[in-house]
VOPAGU-2260 file (C-alpha; in pm, 1 decimal, decimal comma):
REM VOPAGU-2260
SITE   aa  ch    i         X         Y         Z
SITE  MET   A    0    5022,9    2373,3    5818,8
SITE  ALA   A    1    4701,3    2453,5    5777,9
SITE  ASP   A    2    4448,4    2169,5    5750,6
SITE  ASP   A    3    4222,9    2144,1    5441,6
SITE  THR   A    4    3992,0    1908,5    5503,1
SITE  ILE   A    5    3664,8    2051,3    5551,1
SITE  ASN   A    6    3461,4    2006,3    5800,3
SITE  THR   A    7    3109,8    1806,0    5770,7
SITE  PRO   A    8    2851,5    1709,9    5986,7
SITE  SER   A    9    2917,3    1418,9    6207,1
SITE  GLY   A   10    2884,6    1095,1    6026,1
SITE  LYS   A   11    2723,9    1230,1    5736,5
SITE  ASN   A   12    2900,5    1223,3    5340,5
SITE  PRO   A   13    2918,2    1544,1    5114,0
SITE  GLU   A   14    2582,1    1521,0    4902,6
SITE  LYS   A   15    2609,9    1535,1    4485,0
SITE  PRO   A   16    2445,6    1744,8    4305,3
SITE  ARG   A   17    2064,0    1641,3    4219,1
SITE  GLY   A   18    1953,6    1915,1    3930,5
SITE  GLY   A   19    2144,0    1715,4    3579,4
SITE  LYS   A   20    1987,7    1326,3    3663,6
SITE  GLY   A   21    1623,4    1469,7    3681,1
SITE  LEU   A   22    1671,3    1710,2    3403,4
SITE  ILE   A   23    1764,0    1351,5    3166,8
SITE  TYR   A   24    1498,7    1182,9    3319,5
SITE  GLY   A   25    1195,0    1447,3    3201,9
SITE  ILE   A   26    1352,4    1402,2    2883,9
SITE  LEU   A   27    1321,0    1057,7    2860,3
SITE  ILE   A   28    1014,0    1048,5    3053,7
SITE  ALA   A   29     893,7    1321,1    2740,6
SITE  ALA   A   30    1020,8    1124,6    2467,8
SITE  LEU   A   31     902,8     818,3    2594,2
SITE  LEU   A   32     540,1    1030,4    2625,2
SITE  ALA   A   33     553,9    1146,1    2275,9
SITE  SER   A   34     659,1     772,6    2147,6
SITE  TRP   A   35     343,5     642,6    2292,4
SITE  GLY   A   36     116,4     909,2    2153,3
SITE  TYR   A   37     305,5     883,5    1832,4
SITE  ILE   A   38     198,2     500,6    1830,8
SITE  MET   A   39    -103,2     564,8    1965,9
SITE  TRP   A   40    -177,8     813,6    1690,8
SITE  ASP   A   41     -35,2     634,5    1411,5
SITE  LYS   A   42    -224,9     349,2    1517,4
SITE  SER   A   43    -553,5     546,9    1496,7
SITE  LYS   A   44    -441,6     688,5    1163,3
SITE  ALA   A   45    -479,6     332,9    1062,9
SITE  THR   A   46    -748,1     228,1    1186,7
SITE  GLN   A   47    -950,2     505,8    1015,6
SITE  GLU   A   48    -748,2     416,8     675,2
SITE  LYS   A   49    -875,8      80,1     704,3
SITE  GLU   A   50   -1251,3     171,0     813,3
SITE  GLN   A   51   -1213,7     400,5     528,3
SITE  LEU   A   52   -1074,8     142,6     273,4
SITE  GLN   A   53   -1334,8    -129,5     415,4
SITE  THR   A   54   -1587,3     124,5     376,3
SITE  GLN   A   55   -1460,7     222,2      31,9
SITE  VAL   A   56   -1420,5    -198,2     -60,7
SITE  ILE   A   57   -1815,2    -225,8      68,3
SITE  THR   A   58   -1954,9      70,2    -130,4
SITE  ILE   A   59   -1770,4     -31,1    -443,3
SITE  ASP   A   60   -1887,8    -408,7    -399,1
SITE  SER   A   61   -2249,0    -264,7    -340,7
SITE  SER   A   62   -2233,9     -45,6    -679,9
SITE  LYS   A   63   -2115,0    -398,8    -847,5
SITE  THR   A   64   -2403,2    -567,2    -711,5
SITE  ALA   A   65   -2647,4    -282,4    -836,3
SITE  VAL   A   66   -2464,2    -266,9   -1222,6
SITE  GLN   A   67   -2478,7    -669,1   -1207,9
SITE  SER   A   68   -2833,1    -647,9   -1160,7
SITE  GLN   A   69   -2884,4    -366,7   -1454,1
SITE  PHE   A   70   -2690,1    -605,2   -1655,7
SITE  GLN   A   71   -2935,7    -902,7   -1575,5
SITE  ALA   A   72   -3229,9    -653,0   -1615,6
SITE  ALA   A   73   -3068,3    -609,6   -1993,0
SITE  LEU   A   74   -2997,8    -933,4   -2064,8
SITE  ALA   A   75   -3336,6   -1056,2   -1931,0
SITE  GLN   A   76   -3478,8    -762,1   -2207,2
SITE  ILE   A   77   -3244,5    -882,6   -2465,4
SITE  ASP   A   78   -3441,4   -1241,2   -2407,4
SITE  MET   A   79   -3806,4   -1099,9   -2400,4
SITE  LEU   A   80   -3682,4    -967,1   -2733,4
SITE  LYS   A   81   -3577,1   -1217,0   -2931,5
SITE  SER   A   82   -3875,6   -1406,0   -2802,3
SITE  MET   A   83   -4071,8   -1113,3   -2952,4
SITE  ASN   A   84   -3885,2   -1085,0   -3322,1
SITE  ASP   A   85   -3590,9   -1318,6   -3323,8
SITE  SER   A   86   -3513,6   -1204,8   -3692,2
SITE  LEU   A   87   -3470,8    -866,3   -3611,3
SITE  MET   A   88   -3295,6    -954,5   -3306,9
SITE  SER   A   89   -3036,7   -1142,7   -3510,1
SITE  ALA   A   90   -2984,9    -921,3   -3734,6
SITE  ASN   A   91   -2855,1    -659,1   -3447,5
SITE  SER   A   92   -2666,2    -922,5   -3279,8
SITE  LYS   A   93   -2339,7    -842,8   -3294,1
SITE  GLN   A   94   -2342,0    -519,6   -3186,4
SITE  VAL   A   95   -2553,1    -635,9   -2880,0
SITE  ASN   A   96   -2331,7    -926,1   -2796,1
SITE  ASP   A   97   -2020,5    -694,0   -2845,8
SITE  LEU   A   98   -2145,2    -449,8   -2588,0
SITE  LYS   A   99   -2236,3    -780,3   -2356,5
SITE  ALA   A  100   -1868,6    -841,4   -2398,9
SITE  ARG   A  101   -1722,2    -548,0   -2255,5
SITE  ILE   A  102   -1997,2    -551,9   -2003,3
SITE  SER   A  103   -1927,1    -895,0   -1905,2
SITE  ASN   A  104   -1543,8    -827,8   -1896,7
SITE  ILE   A  105   -1550,7    -553,3   -1664,6
SITE  LEU   A  106   -1796,7    -720,7   -1408,6
SITE  SER   A  107   -1595,8   -1021,2   -1385,5
SITE  LYS   A  108   -1258,4    -817,9   -1243,0
SITE  ASN   A  109   -1225,7    -910,1    -905,8
SITE  ASN   A  110   -1065,2    -573,2    -811,9
SITE  ALA   A  111   -1302,0    -372,0   -1028,1
SITE  THR   A  112   -1278,9     -11,3    -948,5
SITE  GLY   A  113   -1523,1     299,8    -910,9
SITE  ALA   A  114   -1448,4     369,9   -1268,2
SITE  ASP   A  115   -1453,3      34,0   -1411,5
SITE  LEU   A  116   -1780,6      41,5   -1310,7
SITE  ALA   A  117   -1924,3     404,2   -1400,6
SITE  GLU   A  118   -1763,9     265,7   -1748,3
SITE  ALA   A  119   -2036,3     -41,3   -1699,1
SITE  ARG   A  120   -2344,5     167,9   -1592,3
SITE  THR   A  121   -2223,2     361,7   -1942,3
SITE  LEU   A  122   -2217,2      63,0   -2116,2
SITE  ILE   A  123   -2528,9     -89,2   -1998,0
SITE  GLY   A  124   -2728,6     264,1   -2114,0
SITE  GLN   A  125   -2580,2     209,6   -2463,0
SITE  LEU   A  126   -2734,7    -139,9   -2387,4
SITE  ARG   A  127   -3030,6     -36,9   -2298,1
SITE  SER   A  128   -3117,5     236,8   -2541,4
SITE  GLN   A  129   -3066,9      -2,0   -2843,4
SITE  LEU   A  130   -3251,0    -262,2   -2682,4
SITE  ASP   A  131   -3543,4      41,8   -2626,8
SITE  GLY   A  132   -3480,8     118,9   -2993,2
SITE  TYR   A  133   -3558,2    -252,4   -3102,5
SITE  GLN   A  134   -3853,6    -279,2   -2858,4
SITE  GLU   A  135   -4035,9      16,2   -3047,8
SITE  GLU   A  136   -3938,1    -130,3   -3409,2
SITE  ILE   A  137   -4084,9    -431,0   -3280,9
SITE  GLU   A  138   -4369,9    -289,1   -3145,8
SITE  ARG   A  139   -4395,1     -43,7   -3504,5
SITE  LEU   A  140   -4356,4    -401,9   -3670,7
SITE  LYS   A  141   -4679,3    -554,3   -3445,5
SITE  GLY   A  142   -4868,2    -275,3   -3564,7
SITE  GLU   A  143   -4835,7    -317,2   -3901,8
SITE  LYS   A  144   -4843,2    -691,0   -3887,1
SITE  VAL   A  145   -5210,5    -647,0   -3709,4
SITE  VAL   A  146   -5285,4    -429,8   -3996,3
SITE  LEU   A  147   -5168,7    -642,1   -4260,0
SITE  VAL   A  148   -5337,8    -909,2   -4076,6
SITE  THR   A  149   -5682,8    -757,6   -4118,1
SITE  GLN   A  150   -5658,8    -650,0   -4445,6
SITE  ARG   A  151   -5565,2   -1017,6   -4504,4
SITE  ASP   A  152   -5907,7   -1140,6   -4312,8
SITE  SER   A  153   -6127,0    -906,3   -4522,8
SITE  ILE   A  154   -5940,8   -1022,2   -4854,4
SITE  GLN   A  155   -6009,9   -1369,6   -4731,6
SITE  ARG   A  156   -6353,2   -1274,7   -4657,1
SITE  ILE   A  157   -6423,8   -1177,4   -4996,1
SITE  TYR   A  158   -6226,3   -1451,3   -5129,7
SITE  ASP   A  159   -6448,4   -1699,7   -4937,8
SITE  THR   A  160   -6725,6   -1522,3   -5044,5
SITE  ALA   A  161   -6642,9   -1503,5   -5373,8
SITE  THR   A  162   -6575,6   -1880,3   -5391,0
SITE  VAL   A  163   -6888,9   -1965,8   -5254,9
SITE  LYS   A  164   -7049,5   -1780,3   -5466,1
SITE  ASN   A  165   -6893,9   -1928,0   -5743,0
SITE  GLN   A  166   -6943,5   -2267,8   -5566,2
SITE  GLN   A  167   -7306,1   -2191,8   -5581,5
SITE  LEU   A  168   -7234,2   -2110,0   -5936,9
SITE  THR   A  169   -7062,3   -2396,8   -6052,6
SITE  SER   A  170   -7346,0   -2589,4   -5870,1
SITE  GLN   A  171   -7638,8   -2437,9   -6078,5
SITE  VAL   A  172   -7435,7   -2489,0   -6386,1
SITE  SER   A  173   -7357,6   -2870,3   -6304,1
SITE  LEU   A  174   -7703,7   -2863,7   -6202,7
SITE  GLY   A  175   -7839,3   -2741,5   -6544,4
SITE  SER   A  176   -7615,8   -2946,5   -6714,0
SITE  VAL   A  177   -7807,4   -3249,1   -6607,3
SITE  LEU   A  178   -7973,3   -3406,8   -6861,7
SITE  HIS   A  179   -8349,4   -3473,6   -6856,4
SITE  ALA   A  180   -8533,0   -3705,2   -6972,4
SITE  SER   A  181   -8929,6   -3682,6   -7134,9
SITE  ASP   A  182   -9135,7   -3894,5   -7377,6
SITE  PHE   A  183   -9149,1   -4213,6   -7238,0
SITE  ARG   A  184   -9239,8   -4534,5   -7416,2
SITE  ILE   A  185   -9213,3   -4871,5   -7221,1
SITE  THR   A  186   -9319,7   -5162,9   -7415,8
SITE  PRO   A  187   -9349,8   -5521,6   -7307,9
SITE  LEU   A  188   -9230,8   -5738,3   -7617,0
SITE  HIS   A  189   -9271,3   -6111,0   -7695,3
SITE  VAL   A  190   -9005,4   -6274,4   -7941,0
SITE  LYS   A  191   -9139,0   -6522,1   -8169,9
SITE  LYS   A  192   -8909,9   -6817,8   -8297,9
SITE  SER   A  193   -8848,1   -6581,3   -8633,3
SITE  GLY   A  194   -8702,1   -6305,5   -8395,9
SITE  LYS   A  195   -9013,1   -6107,4   -8476,3
SITE  GLU   A  196   -9109,7   -5866,0   -8162,6
SITE  ILE   A  197   -9458,1   -5811,9   -8068,4
SITE  ALA   A  198   -9562,7   -5582,1   -7809,6
SITE  THR   A  199   -9801,3   -5750,7   -7501,2
SITE  THR   A  200   -9971,6   -5662,1   -7172,4
SITE  LYS   A  201   -9942,7   -5994,9   -7057,9
SITE  ALA   A  202   -9692,0   -6065,2   -6814,7
SITE  LYS   A  203   -9668,9   -6458,9   -6908,9
SITE  ARG   A  204   -9598,6   -6381,0   -7258,7
SITE  ALA   A  205   -9363,0   -6059,0   -7189,3
SITE  ASP   A  206   -8942,3   -6192,2   -7271,0
SITE  MET   A  207   -8828,7   -5848,5   -7266,8
SITE  MET   A  208   -8899,1   -5511,7   -7228,0
SITE  ARG   A  209   -8814,2   -5214,9   -7466,8
SITE  ILE   A  210   -8724,8   -4845,9   -7249,5
SITE  SER   A  211   -8726,7   -4552,9   -7515,9
SITE  PHE   A  212   -8718,5   -4204,4   -7396,6
SITE  VAL   A  213   -8609,6   -3845,9   -7551,4
SITE  ILE   A  214   -8332,8   -3667,3   -7414,4
SITE  ASP   A  215   -8430,4   -3337,9   -7422,7
SITE  LYS   A  216   -8209,1   -3072,1   -7591,9
SITE  ASN   A  217   -7984,4   -2860,6   -7309,3
SITE  ARG   A  218   -7736,3   -2578,4   -7435,7
SITE  ILE   A  219   -7563,1   -2600,7   -7098,7
SITE  ALA   A  220   -7445,9   -2966,9   -7134,7
SITE  SER   A  221   -7125,7   -3031,9   -7300,4
SITE  SER   A  222   -7126,8   -3238,5   -7581,6
SITE  GLY   A  223   -6979,2   -3595,9   -7546,5
SITE  THR   A  224   -7058,0   -3944,1   -7393,7
SITE  LYS   A  225   -7330,0   -3954,3   -7143,9
SITE  THR   A  226   -7396,3   -4239,6   -6901,4
SITE  LEU   A  227   -7751,4   -4304,6   -6807,2
SITE  TYR   A  228   -7851,2   -4533,1   -6535,2
SITE  VAL   A  229   -8174,9   -4733,8   -6622,9
SITE  CYS   A  230   -8339,6   -4823,5   -6284,5
SITE  ILE   A  231   -8648,5   -5068,7   -6305,2
SITE  ALA   A  232   -8819,9   -5189,7   -6036,7
SITE  ALA   A  233   -9037,9   -5517,2   -5995,3
SITE  PRO   A  234   -9469,4   -5455,4   -5902,5
SITE  ASP   A  235   -9342,9   -5558,7   -5570,7
SITE  GLY   A  236   -9090,1   -5307,9   -5557,5
SITE  THR   A  237   -8778,4   -5482,5   -5557,2
SITE  PRO   A  238   -8546,8   -5350,5   -5765,1
SITE  LEU   A  239   -8449,7   -5611,6   -6118,8
SITE  ALA   A  240   -8076,8   -5609,0   -6103,2
SITE  VAL   A  241   -7903,6   -5919,9   -6210,8
SITE  GLU   A  242   -7468,5   -5889,7   -6202,6
SITE  ALA   A  243   -7435,7   -6173,6   -6507,1
SITE  LEU   A  244   -7661,6   -5907,4   -6747,2
SITE  GLY   A  245   -7483,5   -5599,8   -6680,0
SITE  SER   A  246   -7647,6   -5464,7   -6341,5
SITE  GLY   A  247   -7484,9   -5324,5   -6049,0
SITE  LYS   A  248   -7438,5   -4985,8   -5864,7
SITE  PHE   A  249   -7399,2   -4608,6   -5917,2
SITE  GLN   A  250   -7361,0   -4291,3   -5643,2
SITE  LEU   A  251   -7648,2   -4093,4   -5622,2
SITE  ALA   A  252   -7553,5   -3668,8   -5612,5
SITE  ASP   A  253   -7592,4   -3715,7   -5199,4
SITE  GLY   A  254   -7340,0   -4004,3   -5157,5
SITE  THR   A  255   -7545,2   -4273,0   -5131,4
SITE  GLU   A  256   -7578,7   -4566,8   -5345,3
SITE  LYS   A  257   -7849,9   -4729,0   -5562,0
SITE  LEU   A  258   -7880,8   -5071,4   -5787,4
SITE  PHE   A  259   -7961,5   -5005,3   -6150,9
SITE  THR   A  260   -8098,8   -5267,1   -6393,9
SITE  ALA   A  261   -7876,8   -5153,9   -6693,9
SITE  GLN   A  262   -7663,8   -4892,3   -6773,4
SITE  LYS   A  263   -7648,8   -4697,0   -7145,7
SITE  THR   A  264   -7381,3   -4495,5   -7283,7
SITE  ILE   A  265   -7498,8   -4271,5   -7546,3
SITE  ASN   A  266   -7345,9   -3940,7   -7718,0
SITE  TYR   A  267   -7509,5   -3591,5   -7667,1
SITE  THR   A  268   -7470,6   -3291,2   -7874,7
SITE  ALA   A  269   -7525,7   -2983,6   -7687,2
SITE  GLY   A  270   -7846,2   -2848,9   -7789,3
SITE  GLN   A  271   -8019,0   -3126,7   -7994,7
SITE  ASP   A  272   -8289,1   -3385,0   -7892,4
SITE  THR   A  273   -8159,4   -3710,9   -7821,3
SITE  THR   A  274   -8326,6   -4058,1   -7879,2
SITE  VAL   A  275   -8219,1   -4340,7   -7690,7
SITE  THR   A  276   -8377,9   -4694,9   -7649,3
SITE  VAL   A  277   -8301,5   -4984,9   -7382,9
SITE  ASP   A  278   -8374,9   -5333,6   -7378,4
SITE  TRP   A  279   -8387,9   -5542,6   -7092,2
SITE  LYS   A  280   -8440,0   -5873,1   -7097,4
SITE  GLN   A  281   -8391,3   -6070,3   -6759,8
SITE  ASN   A  282   -8332,6   -6454,2   -6687,2
SITE  SER   A  283   -8713,6   -6493,7   -6528,6
SITE  ASP   A  284   -9006,3   -6455,6   -6583,2
SITE  PHE   A  285   -9230,1   -6122,0   -6568,6
SITE  LYS   A  286   -9474,5   -6131,1   -6274,7
SITE  PRO   A  287   -9831,5   -5921,8   -6369,0
SITE  GLY   A  288   -9836,8   -5599,2   -6207,6
SITE  THR   A  289   -9696,9   -5243,2   -6239,8
SITE  TYR   A  290   -9307,8   -5166,9   -6324,4
SITE  LYS   A  291   -9166,6   -4839,2   -6251,3
SITE  VAL   A  292   -8891,5   -4753,9   -6436,1
SITE  GLN   A  293   -8616,6   -4432,9   -6337,3
SITE  ILE   A  294   -8331,4   -4303,4   -6572,5
SITE  TYR   A  295   -8033,9   -4114,7   -6364,7
SITE  GLU   A  296   -7773,2   -3927,7   -6482,3
SITE  GLN   A  297   -7484,1   -3737,1   -6286,9
SITE  GLY   A  298   -7645,0   -3917,3   -5981,2
SITE  TYR   A  299   -7968,6   -3729,7   -6047,5
SITE  LEU   A  300   -8326,7   -3829,5   -6103,4
SITE  ILE   A  301   -8411,7   -3677,0   -6447,3
SITE  GLY   A  302   -8684,6   -3877,7   -6564,7
SITE  HIS   A  303   -8927,7   -4169,1   -6517,8
SITE  GLY   A  304   -9216,6   -4352,2   -6673,6
SITE  ASP   A  305   -9452,3   -4693,9   -6569,3
SITE  VAL   A  306   -9569,2   -5007,6   -6746,8
SITE  SER   A  307   -9796,0   -5206,7   -6599,3
SITE  MET   A  308   -9872,4   -5623,2   -6697,1
SITE  ARG   A  309  -10176,9   -5849,8   -6625,6
SITE  LYS   A  310  -10205,9   -6202,9   -6619,6
SITE  GLY   A  311  -10284,9   -6370,6   -6925,2
SITE  GLY   A  312  -10280,3   -6689,9   -7111,7
SITE  LEU   A  313  -10105,6   -6838,9   -7465,4
SITE  PHE   A  314  -10291,0   -6540,4   -7643,5
């Protein structure tokens, strides 16, 4: 019987084939390398996309900041225009407020997109365009106001000039209407027990002083009652004024006051002479010397005269 056993080198087992396992290892290694490569590529792509997204976010934030700055500038312009012409801005407030609301709504979004910001920029442009139009209108109105103010000032100057002239004419007429007294007759009188009046030149005998004069005709003065103030000064210059006998004070044309001895109200007829008589009987003796008499009307001195009394006895 034949021996089927194959003889091998002494003591060694026969080797198994190695080609199949090597192929498998190669495939696994290639797959592993491919996986790592894909993972690295995917990670790199994710990083790139993240960086691109961050860049987009930064760009959008930067654009949003710029749009907000433009919007703030527009709001500042609105405030300026209101201070210049509030009525005009109030009349157009609806259009302005609508645009402001739309822009504010876009800028308040946390996830505003580039398209949103583009719309906001467009709306801000419309708002600025309207505001520029309002500013031009305000400037035009200011120009018209300057012209109107100039015209008003010119008219005011004309009016003031006319007023001054009118006041001057009124003053002239007023002065022209002041009466004038002339033809003075001042007579000291002694009154007898019988009531008979006798002229005297002696201070001791004088009981009263009769002052008569003529108010000259004046065609400017109006007819009616006129108040005359009679001022008598004693020889020593002291005003004769006794309140109990009707004396008092009146105002001169310059605003100061002056004592009067007596006052007389007359009925004056324009264009006619008027004779006036005033009697002054004081409660003390007359003193020797010269008495000065002045007549005032409307605060102006309109005439004056004087009379002298001497010392003397009973006769």
